[in-house]
Steps between C-alpha positions, in 0.01 A plus 500: 500500500772655712280480806692714747265535797219321316392191691179302536273687741341359816142623538516443876789741556540871427726602216831606652619702199491877554318667211690745281331766288690577178584869449199701393515645150586857409476691175769394256510139621486217247248218508483192279193330358534123465261220403556194723166333421243533221578664168409860425264489198610837365777742594242778516338321796768622741534852354258655754718361779819631342348846452375504860845413637660768283247755627632423848851592387628145461715353225355179356687205350311209343654153510626382163279190516189674635305473174599150400248216483556131563166321526326662799817663627692822437787310343667182613571435866865589436407830332262606778749400767778689324309830498394465862849401614650800322250728674577343839875542451523845340566754775372783281153342495310623807172316439380204295150537358356177365305558178213258566403178676346194343720205583867413489694659786518171690684343205796737544503577872749226588746620234521851646801612703405752770855553631544849351139593572550424870795740510335768287122451534249668272124508475332215314151598384210297365217268598316183393765251380765735639391375844771236450759778517324669792501190719856402409642846564290529817665186636837664430389794715435777246197715429323495162201679348175332396366732231366550150745413223577692179265274306209615717573871525277597207189415701638558851318735736652824624535347848681197360755730337528738794555228760774347283670838480481540877628148563799543267596849613453443873191706577272382779147397411211292627154377411145537623271220384120487534386233739383156394258316731723191489806686628644380829548801726819585682842661469841355427849590383743282311718455195292482181551224241294291261375551146319270263341214696570242229870589500529519879340156510729358232812603692415265789782253560767706324751757623263763359220398737445820693531511878169636632568482874392831659446650153204675342403304189357656185337277237327553164424289194332494162322238291493232770186297567365511855596139566858584405501798735359274771768238437783752499397674820459168681832373365662812641318443828630143523859626490434688823564833331158657561483439873803718576402807300461844654233592244358426156427740213291360215521684170306448181390150394359490148306186405185392317229552763226331297718198422585453866148507644501121538804511728324741731605816677756758394877527524453719807294234679750229402796696636317611814396143576863390481626764745199563725658309789801731509508819703623756249336769284397433141434762232302410188478693172836674527566683170786293362529217252406451135301823487545855373525631854792280599644697793868448566611309809850482645580144600760457773395820678301521822141615467217560744144396424201629693171331415186642657131490422501822296837514327821305457839671498835373376807713566878472477 
């Protein structure tokens, strides 16, 4: 990787990089769909995403390797890296929309050259395994968008689509979330970052480990047993990252409730137990993650969270 400003982060010091928002999109702009992780089973899977982008007045290019399959992956590491590198370098491409998650982005992250991207930044959009890109680009000092991918647009809610549109085109928006009795009350402002808990956890010790000092952390996950969630949140705590947060937003966690009765508790209780000693607000059940109603979040942008007994608010 041509690392540029990318260095190993110190969880006990604030990130000194000033955050840059790529230019917001406008009608007529070109975006590129790439597949840096798992393979796309069928080209028709991403058609709803392509049609949605076109309805917004955007031109859509699909990476030449986007529909390839190599074992679990969307082509070989070299093929996936090639498409993503082209998208990063091409100045005509104003946003990169990752087709789906799965696994595989970490295998190509160190082969990417961000030199041109740093001079001509663009929005990188996705979630789940794409968290590897979010944390890496965050450490470089650029904003990204955690949002539904083309492969999920067929079942996406209207709010998932609308918040992605607003995030890409620069419209302000916010959220009002019903209260959860386990929420920790309070207000805070800070730069938002995070993503899939498994991926955030797996970046520890690398240059993609995200700096969480004075940040608001968002986490979600899918298919993880409670003991794994417990282990990951305590591993993150042992790095010192959780103690210096400004706030915590917990999205959807999908797991087998009946299978996990022997472990005891819920993911909410596990997470709350890990952070209860810290004096910052916590929101549970935020509508984002591996769900239809996956609301779009702009990472690298300051947000304000206000958690009270009746309602929680998140605003940019």
